[in-house]
ROPAMI-324484 format. One record per residue: residue number from 1; chain; z, x, y of N, C-alpha, C, O in turn. Coordinates in pm, whole numbers, always signed. Each point is the difference from the previous one (the first is absolute). Last residue first. Layout:
<NUM; 'A'; <Z; X; Y>; <Z; X; Y>; <Z; X; Y>; <Z; X; Y>>
...
This chain:
<126; 'A'; <+12107; +12149; +11130>; <-182; +4; +8>; <-75; +56; -99>; <-122; +1; +8>>
<125; 'A'; <+634; -115; +71>; <-45; +42; -96>; <-182; -44; +43>; <-65; -90; -53>>
<124; 'A'; <+386; +0; +369>; <+52; +124; -6>; <-87; +11; -152>; <-9; +123; -6>>
<123; 'A'; <-248; -364; +317>; <+37; +34; +2>; <+112; +166; -33>; <-12; +115; +40>>
<122; 'A'; <-232; -431; -352>; <+21; -69; +102>; <+67; +160; +146>; <+43; +91; -70>>
<121; 'A'; <-338; -358; -366>; <+59; +136; +30>; <+100; -55; +124>; <+14; -115; +41>>
<120; 'A'; <-240; -231; -400>; <+68; +44; -32>; <+120; +107; +65>; <+117; +13; -34>>
<119; 'A'; <-562; -202; +89>; <+110; -86; +28>; <+114; +75; +25>; <+58; +19; +107>>
<118; 'A'; <-442; +196; -362>; <+54; +10; +214>; <+56; -52; +90>; <+20; +37; +116>>
<117; 'A'; <-55; +106; -638>; <-21; -59; +54>; <+19; +7; +114>; <+96; +57; +52>>
<116; 'A'; <-121; +207; -519>; <+105; -65; +99>; <-104; -34; +138>; <-89; +78; +34>>
<115; 'A'; <+108; -128; -589>; <-113; +27; +69>; <+111; +1; +153>; <+81; -90; +19>>
<114; 'A'; <+29; +135; -594>; <+59; -110; +125>; <-100; +109; +90>; <-20; +116; -35>>
<113; 'A'; <+1; +81; -375>; <-93; -134; +22>; <+52; -147; +97>; <-33; -119; +2>>
<112; 'A'; <+118; +739; +36>; <+45; -131; -111>; <-64; -108; +26>; <-44; -4; +115>>
<111; 'A'; <-38; +523; -255>; <-17; -69; +142>; <+72; -177; -25>; <-1; -65; -105>>
<110; 'A'; <-155; +455; -242>; <+144; +47; +129>; <-3; -128; +87>; <+101; +3; +71>>
<109; 'A'; <-445; -1; -330>; <+68; +1; -112>; <+116; +45; +54>; <+94; +3; -79>>
<108; 'A'; <-486; +101; +347>; <-6; -243; -64>; <+168; +44; -82>; <+81; -69; +63>>
<107; 'A'; <-295; +468; +17>; <+63; +6; +180>; <+46; -119; -41>; <+113; -27; +40>>
<106; 'A'; <-344; +147; -460>; <+158; +42; +67>; <+37; -50; +59>; <+100; -67; -27>>
<105; 'A'; <-494; -19; +1>; <+62; -44; -64>; <+98; -19; +2>; <+64; -102; +23>>
<104; 'A'; <-370; +349; +264>; <+77; -102; +20>; <+56; -97; -93>; <+40; -104; +51>>
<103; 'A'; <-182; +521; -212>; <+83; +41; +116>; <+52; -132; +52>; <+121; -23; -2>>
<102; 'A'; <-435; -59; -271>; <+61; +94; -139>; <+143; +68; +192>; <+122; +9; -17>>
<101; 'A'; <-588; -144; +133>; <+43; -157; -99>; <+151; +34; -31>; <+68; -100; +24>>
<100; 'A'; <-254; +504; +156>; <+47; -109; +126>; <+58; -90; -54>; <+117; -31; +23>>
<99; 'A'; <-363; +312; -354>; <+112; +14; +78>; <+62; -20; +99>; <+105; +63; +13>>
<98; 'A'; <-477; -216; -179>; <+66; -33; -102>; <+184; +12; +9>; <+100; -67; -29>>
<97; 'A'; <-505; -39; +419>; <+40; +61; -152>; <+97; -28; -45>; <+73; -93; +33>>
<96; 'A'; <-321; -208; +345>; <+84; +60; -77>; <-16; +127; -90>; <-98; -14; -73>>
<95; 'A'; <-214; -274; +318>; <-63; +33; -84>; <+198; +133; +1>; <-5; +123; -3>>
<94; 'A'; <+3; -539; +158>; <-123; -13; -112>; <-49; +116; -46>; <-70; +0; -101>>
<93; 'A'; <+427; +69; +399>; <+15; -153; +34>; <-108; -4; -156>; <+69; +22; -100>>
<92; 'A'; <+198; +351; +289>; <-171; +1; +0>; <-38; -140; -64>; <-107; +8; -60>>
<91; 'A'; <+577; +77; +223>; <-10; +25; -169>; <-94; +33; -29>; <-6; +47; -114>>
<90; 'A'; <+102; -284; +483>; <-15; +88; +34>; <+20; +84; -92>; <+26; +108; +53>>
<89; 'A'; <-127; -558; -117>; <-86; +97; +83>; <+34; +131; +42>; <-91; +75; +38>>
<88; 'A'; <+443; -306; -272>; <-116; +23; -133>; <-107; +84; +140>; <-9; +123; +10>>
<87; 'A'; <+347; -255; +152>; <+10; +69; -33>; <-82; +94; -101>; <-17; +118; -30>>
<86; 'A'; <+45; -526; +221>; <-42; +109; +125>; <-1; +83; -96>; <-115; +41; -16>>
<85; 'A'; <+180; -379; -171>; <-160; -25; +2>; <+15; +160; +112>; <-93; +77; +24>>
<84; 'A'; <+579; -177; -159>; <-67; +16; -96>; <-198; +0; +28>; <-58; +63; -89>>
<83; 'A'; <+321; -271; +450>; <+39; +101; -114>; <-89; +153; +5>; <-55; +85; +70>>
<82; 'A'; <-12; -652; -112>; <-25; +170; +159>; <-21; +110; -11>; <-103; +67; -10>>
<81; 'A'; <+384; -331; -277>; <-174; +3; -47>; <-36; +42; +56>; <-34; +116; -24>>
<80; 'A'; <+458; -176; +171>; <+6; +78; -108>; <-163; +23; -26>; <-48; +114; +5>>
<79; 'A'; <+126; -459; +310>; <+64; +151; +41>; <-48; +107; -105>; <-86; +84; +25>>
<78; 'A'; <+94; -532; -100>; <-203; +81; +53>; <+115; +172; +4>; <+1; +111; -54>>
<77; 'A'; <+348; -383; -89>; <-114; +11; -79>; <-169; +79; +27>; <-82; +70; -59>>
<76; 'A'; <+490; -209; +260>; <+14; +100; -28>; <-114; +75; -67>; <-45; +115; -4>>
<75; 'A'; <+39; -544; +247>; <-45; +130; +40>; <+46; +103; -48>; <-34; +101; +60>>
<74; 'A'; <+94; -485; -333>; <-170; +77; +79>; <-3; +98; +30>; <-54; +98; -51>>
<73; 'A'; <+494; -308; +24>; <-20; +75; -131>; <-175; +61; +72>; <-28; +107; +53>>
<72; 'A'; <+201; -330; +224>; <+86; +136; +4>; <-94; +71; -106>; <-67; +103; +3>>
<71; 'A'; <+17; -584; -19>; <-124; +35; +153>; <+102; +208; -109>; <-32; +51; -106>>
<70; 'A'; <+224; -407; -101>; <-114; +108; -79>; <-145; -3; +124>; <-122; -7; -14>>
<69; 'A'; <+648; -175; +61>; <-10; +189; -59>; <-137; +24; -44>; <-31; +111; -43>>
<68; 'A'; <-36; -514; +282>; <+74; +120; +98>; <+9; +166; -93>; <-48; +112; +16>>
<67; 'A'; <+88; -587; -196>; <-208; +67; +11>; <+24; +146; +55>; <-34; +107; -50>>
<66; 'A'; <+398; -466; +84>; <-12; +94; -181>; <-131; +80; +36>; <-27; +107; -54>>
<65; 'A'; <+81; -356; +449>; <+169; +78; -18>; <-35; +107; -175>; <+16; +117; -35>>
<64; 'A'; <-339; -530; +134>; <-20; +118; +36>; <+99; +156; +86>; <-39; +102; +57>>
<63; 'A'; <+177; -516; -341>; <-173; +118; -20>; <+3; +89; +108>; <+43; +115; +8>>
<62; 'A'; <+285; -401; +78>; <+59; +47; -119>; <-132; +56; -35>; <+13; +122; -4>>
<61; 'A'; <-85; -390; +323>; <-1; +181; +69>; <+69; -22; -110>; <-11; -121; +20>>
<60; 'A'; <-320; -147; +43>; <+79; -3; -55>; <+39; +125; -17>; <-63; +96; -42>>
<59; 'A'; <-280; -329; +355>; <+205; -42; +15>; <+53; +40; -91>; <+116; -41; +4>>
<58; 'A'; <-642; +75; -6>; <+115; -156; +5>; <+127; +58; -48>; <+60; -9; -107>>
<57; 'A'; <-330; +364; +320>; <-76; -190; +39>; <+47; -94; -62>; <+3; -111; +52>>
<56; 'A'; <+170; +557; -220>; <-14; -31; +131>; <-38; -121; +92>; <+66; -62; +84>>
<55; 'A'; <-121; +144; -532>; <+101; +22; +8>; <+18; -88; +96>; <+18; -122; +5>>
<54; 'A'; <-409; +289; -52>; <+23; -101; -60>; <+133; -15; +17>; <-9; -86; +87>>
<53; 'A'; <-44; +508; +76>; <-118; -162; +57>; <+32; -51; -29>; <+95; -35; +70>>
<52; 'A'; <+45; +389; -364>; <+105; -58; +96>; <-83; -44; +137>; <+71; +36; +93>>
<51; 'A'; <-362; +8; -486>; <+155; -131; -50>; <+125; +1; +147>; <+69; -93; +42>>
<50; 'A'; <-525; +340; +23>; <+6; -108; -62>; <+84; -91; +19>; <+12; -99; +72>>
<49; 'A'; <+47; +547; -93>; <+16; -20; +100>; <-55; -177; +33>; <+61; -68; +82>>
<48; 'A'; <-53; +346; -524>; <+101; -68; +100>; <+19; -2; +135>; <+115; +10; +43>>
<47; 'A'; <-554; +86; -216>; <+82; -92; -129>; <+198; -67; +53>; <+54; -110; +12>>
<46; 'A'; <-259; +543; +130>; <-65; -167; +123>; <-2; -144; -49>; <+3; -107; +60>>
<45; 'A'; <+180; +566; -338>; <+4; -50; +224>; <-11; -157; +51>; <+50; -97; +58>>
<44; 'A'; <-258; +292; -446>; <+160; -42; -42>; <+4; -50; +85>; <-30; -116; +29>>
<43; 'A'; <-311; +393; +77>; <-50; -197; -31>; <+145; -52; -67>; <+18; -121; +7>>
<42; 'A'; <-6; +560; +107>; <-21; -66; +95>; <-40; -119; -30>; <+23; -96; +73>>
<41; 'A'; <+50; +352; -422>; <+135; +24; +101>; <-4; -86; +88>; <+97; -75; +17>>
<40; 'A'; <-459; +188; -227>; <+60; -145; -97>; <+124; -12; +41>; <+67; -99; -28>>
<39; 'A'; <-350; +462; +262>; <-58; -142; +13>; <+47; -74; -138>; <-85; -71; -54>>
<38; 'A'; <+227; +453; +74>; <+72; +16; +123>; <-14; -156; +8>; <+88; -83; +19>>
<37; 'A'; <-263; +271; -462>; <+132; -50; +21>; <+47; +4; +94>; <+122; +6; -13>>
<36; 'A'; <-585; +122; -1>; <+36; -128; -51>; <+168; -24; +14>; <+40; -89; +76>>
<35; 'A'; <-125; +501; +82>; <-64; -129; +78>; <-47; -120; -86>; <-35; -97; +67>>
<34; 'A'; <+203; +493; -352>; <+77; -29; +116>; <-33; -118; +129>; <+88; -78; +34>>
<33; 'A'; <-389; +195; -392>; <+69; -14; -35>; <+150; -63; +83>; <+49; -113; -4>>
<32; 'A'; <-387; +333; +163>; <-56; -97; -17>; <+80; -94; -106>; <-30; -119; -2>>
<31; 'A'; <+49; +558; +59>; <+64; -43; +135>; <-92; -197; -11>; <-17; -78; +94>>
<30; 'A'; <+13; +383; -510>; <+116; -24; +27>; <-4; -77; +123>; <+64; -105; -3>>
<29; 'A'; <-471; -65; -180>; <+39; +102; -50>; <+194; +64; +87>; <+53; -90; +64>>
<28; 'A'; <-386; -299; -151>; <-90; +98; -40>; <+53; +171; -4>; <-44; +104; -49>>
<27; 'A'; <+286; -612; -133>; <+36; +56; +116>; <-128; +131; -17>; <-5; +56; -110>>
<26; 'A'; <-25; -545; -105>; <+110; +166; -83>; <-45; +54; +180>; <-82; -54; +74>>
<25; 'A'; <+84; -432; +36>; <-76; +48; -118>; <+81; +138; +0>; <+101; +27; +65>>
<24; 'A'; <+214; -458; +49>; <-125; +75; +20>; <-50; +65; -55>; <+44; +10; -114>>
<23; 'A'; <+252; -371; -119>; <+30; +148; +118>; <-167; -6; +59>; <-97; -63; -40>>
<22; 'A'; <+163; -408; -108>; <-43; +71; -122>; <+2; +146; +138>; <-71; +2; +101>>
<21; 'A'; <+366; -480; -54>; <-139; +126; +59>; <+62; +108; -121>; <+106; +36; -53>>
<20; 'A'; <+193; -477; -88>; <+16; +177; +103>; <-187; +8; -22>; <-61; -13; -106>>
<19; 'A'; <+239; -504; +68>; <-64; +102; -76>; <+17; +104; +87>; <-19; -17; +121>>
<18; 'A'; <+350; -316; -62>; <-144; -20; +12>; <-45; +138; -75>; <+82; +82; -43>>
<17; 'A'; <+446; -409; +39>; <-43; +158; +49>; <-197; -11; -34>; <-28; -82; -87>>
<16; 'A'; <+445; -269; +274>; <-139; +9; -55>; <-69; +174; +3>; <-50; +69; +89>>
<15; 'A'; <+560; -388; -27>; <-78; +148; +26>; <-93; -19; -110>; <+23; -17; -119>>
<14; 'A'; <+301; -302; +365>; <-74; -16; -83>; <-83; +111; +8>; <-79; +5; +94>>
<13; 'A'; <+549; -76; +193>; <-76; -84; -49>; <-131; +28; -49>; <-64; -5; +105>>
<12; 'A'; <+545; +88; +88>; <-22; -118; -115>; <-125; -58; -13>; <-25; -118; -26>>
<11; 'A'; <+256; +538; +246>; <+6; -43; +83>; <-70; -193; -89>; <-12; -97; +75>>
<10; 'A'; <+65; +485; -360>; <+154; -11; +61>; <-30; -98; +145>; <+108; -45; +40>>
<9; 'A'; <-492; +160; -255>; <+69; -43; -108>; <+120; -86; +35>; <+31; -116; -24>>
<8; 'A'; <-290; +465; +267>; <-76; -127; +21>; <+110; -163; -114>; <+13; -121; +19>>
<7; 'A'; <+125; +618; +67>; <+39; -132; +101>; <-105; -79; +0>; <-4; -84; +90>>
<6; 'A'; <-66; +342; -451>; <+117; -27; -25>; <+9; -117; +172>; <-2; -123; +4>>
<5; 'A'; <-402; +346; -36>; <+47; -102; -95>; <+118; -73; -28>; <+5; -120; -26>>
<4; 'A'; <-124; +498; +319>; <-25; -90; +13>; <-25; -97; -98>; <-44; -98; +61>>
<3; 'A'; <+217; +476; -204>; <+107; -5; +167>; <-125; -138; +45>; <+81; -89; +27>>
<2; 'A'; <-307; +297; -380>; <+127; -62; -50>; <+145; -65; +128>; <+87; -87; -6>>
<1; 'A'; <-511; +330; +129>; <-26; -89; -112>; <+140; -68; +20>; <+50; -67; +90>>
């Protein structure tokens, strides 16, 4: 959010922060929690894409260029969230045992926070 606010101010515009909606309902189980995380990332991506389209339609190339960082960031965030959701499903989903959750937690401790994206792959770096 701060990147957006700073960009708007640097471009000479006025910032108005509206009320932030309440968070979604509490997750019903561990799988539902991961599903909500993924859904939130998809919603964030949709918001970013709306800004990309607006900047393109208005031929505001500086803003279009600025937003490309967020496009890539959301691709990474969706990939990470989807990978987490896949892992919890493999661990047993709503029926995951304490042992499976413990193993998943240990596995996640060793993982990078960065997602490997298909667009970053080459013939030399598959």
